[in-house]
N, C-alpha and C positions, 0 to 999 in steps of 0.2 A: 906304210903298213896300216891296214884298217884297225880301228880301235876295237879291242876285244871286250865283249860284255858277256853276261850270262843270261840275257833276256831270251826268252823263247815265245814266239807267237804261234798260236794254234788257230788255223782257219777251219772252222766247223766245230760247233759246240754241241754236237750230238752225243750219242753214247760213247763213241771211240774218243772223240776230241776231249770231252769233259773228264773221261776216265784217265786219259793220258795226262791231263792237267793235274788231277788228283795224285796220280803216281809221281809226277815230277815234284809236287809240293811235299809229299811224304818223304821223298828221297832227298829233298833239299838240293835238287839238281840245278835250279835256276834262281837268279835274284829276282826276276820278274816273269810272270806268266801272263800273257795277253790273250784273251779269248775273243775271236772275231767270228761273227755269224750274221748272215743277212737278216735273220730274226734276232734283232737286238735285245728283245725281252728275254729270249732264251739264254743268250750270252750273259745278260745281266743276272738272271736267276742262278745260273751255274757259278758265276763269279761271286755272288753274295754267299752262296753255300761254302765256297772255298775260303772266302774272307773270314767267315765266322769261325774258322778253325785255325786262324793265324796265331791265336794265343798259345796253341799247342805246338805249332810249327812256325816260329817267328822268322824274321829276316827274308821274307818273300813278299813281293808286291803282286797283287792280282788286279789286272785291269780288263776292261771289256768294251765292246762296241761293235758296230757294223762297218766302220771305216778301215780300209787297208792301211791308213796312216799309222795304225798301231803296230805295223810291221817294222817301222823305223827303229833302227838300233838293235834289232833282234839278231842274235848270232845264228839262230836256226828258225826257219818258218816251217812248221809242221802242217801239212795239208791233209785234212780228214774230210773235207767237204765234197759233195757230189751227189748225184741222183742214185737211187737204189733200184735194182731190177724189179719191176712189177710183174705180177702173173700175166703170162702170155707175151711178154717182151723177150726178144732175142738178145743175145750178148752184143750183137752189132748195134741194136737200138740203144742199149745202154752206153756203149762206147760213143756213139754219135751225140747223145745228150751230154755226157761228161766231157767229151772233147770240146763242145761249144762252151761249157762252163769254164774249162781250163783256158780256153782261148781268150776269154774275157778276163778271168781272174789273175792269171800269171802276170800279164803286163801291169796290172794294178798293184801287185805285190812288188814287182821290180822297180816300179815308178818311185816307190818310197824306200827301197832297199836293194842296192845293186851288189852288196858285199856278202849277203847271207848265204847260208846253206839251205837248200830246199829239200825237205824230207817228205816224200809222198807216201801216204797211207791209204788213200782212196782206191777203190776198185773200179774196173780191172787194173790192178796195180802196175804191171809191166808196161802196158799200153800208156797209162797216164804218166808214168815216170819218163817214158820216151817223149811224150808231148810236152811235159814240163820243161825238159831239156831243150826241145825245139822252140818253145814259145818264150823262154826266159833268155836264151842265147848265153847262158852261163857256162863257164868251163865244166867239162864233164865230171870233174871231181866234186863239184859243189851241188850236183843234182842226183839224188838217188832215192830208192824206194825202201820201205821196211821189208820188202821182199819175202824171203822164206824164213826169216828170223823166228816166227811163230810156228811154222810147219816143222822147222828143225827142233825147236823146243819140245813140241809134241812127240816127235820121233824119239828124242833122247829120253823123255820121260817114260815112254812105253818100253823102250829098250831097258832102261834102268829097273823098271818094275819087273820085267821078265827075268833079268839076270840077278836081281836083288842088290843092286848098287845105286848110289845116288846119281841122278841125271848129270851132276856136275863132273862125274868121272867118265861119262860117256862122250866119245868124240865121233860124231856122225853128222852128216849134212843132208838136207833136202836141197836140191838145186833145180835150176830151170825156172819155169813159170810159177808164179804164186797162183796156183790153180790146178786144173785136172791133169795137165801134162807134166806136172812136177815129178821128180824121181829121187829115190834115195841113193846115195853113193855107198852101196854095200861093199865095194871092193876095198875101201880103206876104213870102214867103220870099226872102231876099236874101243876097248875099255882099258885105260891106263896103258895105252900102247900095244896092248895085246888084241889081235884081230878076234872079232866075235866068234869066228868058226873054231877057235881054240878052246872055247868054254863048253863045259859039259852040257849046259842047257841049250846049246845052239842047235836049231834045226831050221832048214830053209823055209818050211811051211809056216813055222811060228814067225819068222822074220817077214814073210809076205803078208801074214795077218796083221802084224804090227804096222806095216806101211799102209794097208787098207784102212786100219783104224785111224791112222794119222790123216789120211786123205779125206776120210768121211767125218772127221771130228767137228768141223765147223758146221756142216749140215745137221749133224746130230744135236749140237748145242742150240742152233737156231730153231730146230723143231721142238726142243724142250723148253727154251726160255726166250726165244724171239730174236736174240742177237748175241754176238761175241764181242766183248769189250775189255774184260778184266786183264786177260793174258796179253792182248795186243797193247793195252795201255802200259803195262809193265815193259813190254818190248820196246815201245817208243821211248820210255824213260831210260832204258838201257842204252839205246842208240845215242840219245841226247847226252847222257853222262860220258859216254865213250868220246864224243866230240869235244864237249866242254872241258873235260878233264885231260884231253890230249893223250888218251890211253894207248893208242896203237893197238886196240883190241880187234880180234878177228871175228867178224860177224857175217851171216849169210844175208847179203843185201842185193837188191836189184839195181844194177848200174849198167852203163853203156859198155858193150863188149866190142872189141876190135881185134879180131884174129885169135879169139879164145877157143882153142881146139877147132879152129876153122870157122867159128861163128863170129859174124861182125854185123854192125848197124842194127842193133836190137838191145833192149834192156832186159836182162834176166838175172836171176840170183846166183851168185858164186861167192865163195868166201872172200871177204874183203878186209883189208887192214884200215881201220877208221881212226882218225885223229882230228885235230882242231881244224885242219884244212879240208876235212871231208874224207873222200876215198883216197887214201895214200897209195894203195896198190891192190890189185886183184891177184889172189893167190891161184896159180895154175894147178888145180887139183889133178893128180894122175887119175884118169878115167879108163875103164876097160872099154872094149868095142861097143857093148850094149849101151853103157852110160853115154858114150859119145853120140851114139844114134839118138838117144833120148834127148840130149841137149839140143841136137839139130832139129828134132821134131818140135820141141818147145819153141825154138827160134822161128821155125817156119810158120807155126800157128799164130804167133804174135804178129809177125810180118804180114800174114794174110789178113788179120783183123784190121791192121792199120790201112792196108791196101783197100779193103772192102768198104771201109767207112771213109776212105779218101781223106784221112787225117794228115 
């Protein structure tokens, strides 16, 4: 059996990576947080800022560098590194760039750590999760993406606002691609076990509006402040804690599907049970005919991107 630690390595010290590190530190989720970035100075600056707060949150070690050797002994390696889409670039252009980055990066991670869990946060997420699985040759339970955990959180927040309840009491999922072909599973969305349609404030137009707001949230935040990082940083911390604490928690994560409502050989988000071994099990959500079509549409889109960029 591999030795269990609570060290987390984060590859990429940009907005998302550094915010995830901050969330992990505040939560006390890890004994060591290692920040890795090709820009060593950036990693050092972020590490210093975190280290200066260790008086207030002790018992955490923060290390940094540009070497993937820092992945050694990490229980989880969180990957936030990658190129961002530039004006005029197509999605395929971005995939080609990030595919090349992952092809070089993943073997360097696995060279130093063959027992870790790989958590992909970089975009386009489902494509890169599939490629991380391919390039690492890890078992499928140990490679997954943050998926629609944030999309689902946004949906639950907005449903909670509409019905006047805490988002913690809302049980609803966004499934499929972490992107424009994602879809809400309205057929089973409920509050405390009661389907949304049984509540007085329910109406279909309002639900459609909630999903559109969920779908456009990232674009709106980027337009207003340049990037999204607080909520996904907390999401990463949630996933890491679920793994390190062996919680068997159900989260909407991107993982390899095989025969999931007829969908195979693609990474998409579905509810997954997560524990110390990674993905323990995918929960087969009951979907209506429309939702099944939407899942297949998401799968087809991701497969076509992989095909077009010859990944």
